[in-house]
N, C-alpha and C positions, 0 to 999 in steps of 0.2 A: 547327308546326302538323301537318307530316309524319310528325315523329318522336312526337308523342303518339298520332297516329293510324296507327300501325303502316305508312304507305305506303311508307316507303324501305325496309323490310324486304320488302315484295311486290316493288317494282321491281329488285330486284338478283337476284332469282329467276331460274331459268332460262327462257326465252322460249317455254316450252312450257306450255301450261295446258288443263286437262283441265274443259270444262262441258258440261253434257248430253250427257255421252257423247262429245264432240267434241274434237279434239287441234287445238288452233289451232298453228300453226307460227309461227317466230321473225319470218317478212314480216309475217303477221298482225298480230303483237302490238308490231312496232316501233314503227308511231305512237303506240302507249299507254305505251310505255317512255319513248319522247322526252317525251313531255307531261309525266310524273310526273318525271323527272329536271328538267326546267327549273322545275317547280315547287318541288322540294324542293332545289334546286342552295344556295340561301343556307342552309340548316338543315346540307347535307352540308357545305360550308365551314366554317360554324361549328364542327361538331362536329371535324374534321380539325385546325383551329386550335387548339381546346382539348386536345386530345389532344397535339399537339406542345408545347405549353406545359407540361403535366404532366411529360412525358420530358424537356424541358430541365430543368426546375425539380428533377427528379431525380437529374438529374446534377450540378447546381450546389449545392454546400453553402450552407446558411445560416448564416452566424455572429450569434450574437445574444450581445450585452454587456447582461445583466444591470444595472437602473438601481438607484440607489440607494433605500432604504426612501421610498416615497410618491414614486419618479420612474418615468416610464415605462424599459421595456428600449428599447434601439436596435439596427438591423440593420446591421452593419459588413460592408464589401465583402468576398468570398470569398477573397481573397488575405491576408485577415487572419491574422496567426500569434499565438498564446499566447506570451507571454515569463515567465521565472520571477520571483517577486519578488525583491527586494534581499535582501543577506546580510550580515551585519558579518563581520570576521575572527574575530570571537568564537564565531560560528556554528560556521565551518570548524573552529577550532582544538577546539569542544567535541565535535564529530563523531569527527574525529580523535582524539584523547583517549580517548573511549569506546570506540572500536574495541579500543586498547589495553588500556582496563580489563576491558572484556569478555573478551578473549581471555585473561587471567590465570584469569577466574572457570571458564571451559571447561576451561583446564589445571589446575585445581583440582579441577573434578567429576571428569575422566577418572580420578581415583588412586582413586575411590570403591570401584569394582569390584573391587579387588584389595588393600584395606586395609580393610574393614570389612564385617560382613554385616548392620549397623544399616538395617532396612528403611524405618523414617523419613526415613534419610540419603539411602537409594539413592532413594527417592521425590522428595525436594527436591531432590537431583543431578541426575536427568532433566528436573525441571521448569527448573530453570537453567539447564542445559545447552540446552535445546532453544529457551527464549526467546531466550536471549542468542545462540543461532547466528543467527536468522531476524533479531534486531536488527542485527547484524555486518551482514546481507545488506542490509539497508534503507539501514546509515548508508553502506556502499559505494556504492550507488544513488544516493544523494542526494550524495554526492559529486562522483561519476564524472558525473552529469547538471550540476554546477556547473561541471566543469575542473578540480575541484580534486584534489590528492594524495591518496590512501586514507590513508597515513601523516603523520605528522608529521614536518617538515625535522629533522634531527639539528641539535643546538646548535652554535652556532660556537665553535669553539676558536680559542684565541690563534695568530696565523701562519695563520688560514683553513682549517686542517686539521681535518677533520670524519672522518676515516676510524676514529680511535678514541673517539669522542664516544658517552659512554653515553645513552640516553635517559632523561629525567627520569620518576620513577614520579608516576602521576595519584594522587589522593588517595585514601588508604585502600587502595592495592595492597600487596600482602605484600612484604617485603623478601626478597632470595635468601635470607637466614637462614633467614625464616619460611618459606619453600617447601621448603628442604632438610630443615626439622625435620618438615614435614609428610608428605613423602616418606618418610623414616625409621620414620614411627611405625605403629602397628598397632591395630587393634580401638579399646577405649573412646577410648586416648590419641590415638588419629587423629580420632575423632568430636569429642572436645572441640578439638582443633587447628583440625579444618576449621569448626565450627560458629562459635568465636569469630572467626577469620580471615576468614570469609564476610559475618560481622555488620561486623565492621572493614571489609573490602570494599563491602559496600552503603552503609553510611553514608559512604564516599569518594564512591559515586556520587550521593548525596542533595546532598553538596558541592558536586559538580560541576554539578548543576540549578541549584541556588541562586546559584550564581555567574554561570552564565549568565543568570537572570532579572532578578539584580541588575547587569548590565551595560548602559547606557544603548545602546538601538540594538539589542540584540541579544534573539534567541529570538522574532521578528517573524514569521519563515516560519512557515507553516500547520504544513506537515508536521513540519517541527522541532519546534514548539511542540506538538504531539498527540504527539509521538515523548517527548518529555522528561517530560512530565506523565505519560503512561502509565507510563513506568519509574520516576517517582518515587514512583508510589502500587504499582506491584507492589514495588518493593524495599520500600519499610513496612511491606506486608505479610509478605514473607518474612524480614523482621527479627523480626516478631513472631513467626512460628513458630519460627523458630532460636531466640529467647531462650526459648521455651516448651520445646522440647525439652531445651536446656541446664539447666533446672531439673528436679526432682524433683517429676514429676507422676502424678497417680494412672491407674489402667487407663482410667477413664473419660474423663480429660483427654486421656490419649494417642491415644485413638481419635478424638476429637474432632480431631487434629491430622494423623492420619492421614486423615481426611476431607477437610480442608483442602487437603493434598498432593495429594489425588486432583484434586480439582476445578481446582487449578492447574496440575497436570500435563495439562490438556486441551489443545490446541492453540489458538494464538491468530492470528487473522489480521491481517496488516499490508499 
């Protein structure tokens, strides 16, 4: 009642009032103030209590667990902590292997600037290098967050010696001989070796994604699932572009390829 009528605001003003040209002293207004405070005390107490509750609730986080479809959400204790979803050894091996796989693709694209003047190849190489560097960062974060190694463990050699063990190539990766041939080539020969080698490389990545999803219990992690499906889609699109560049295309068709490459070269968020 006091709050609605604005009496609390008047009650806490200075005890000096001007009325009909006269100044009322604090002594004269003290009884009036006491009456106002005694009447409005319940509302004042309620207001202070509500403000305190709002302050406490602002400091205490509210943890809400979404319910299943058709079910209500649940409020959990503030101390509740999120847990990462379960992963399979296949998930970890896929991420570790794909880091190695992407690293070779970046090594291949690094040769473009000094080995060819092909505009289409330069645009494609920039797209592949940028996207796969970002994906490597994502895969490393994913592994570190789960306490896993960034790189695959070297294969066990007879007698337990792993110092000279060579890491096996992931599907589609170029052999040392193929990489040497690429480094030694220039111009049109480089373009051909790069494109055929990168198509082979991309097809290997598609095989890795397929093997992941064909393994029971693997690929269930939401982040990994989204990454793998996105990688599959982008690699298929790049394969189509590379195959088109390898064929003899008309001027108009080559212009379309350039436009596709420009679109693919746009930065992606992950």
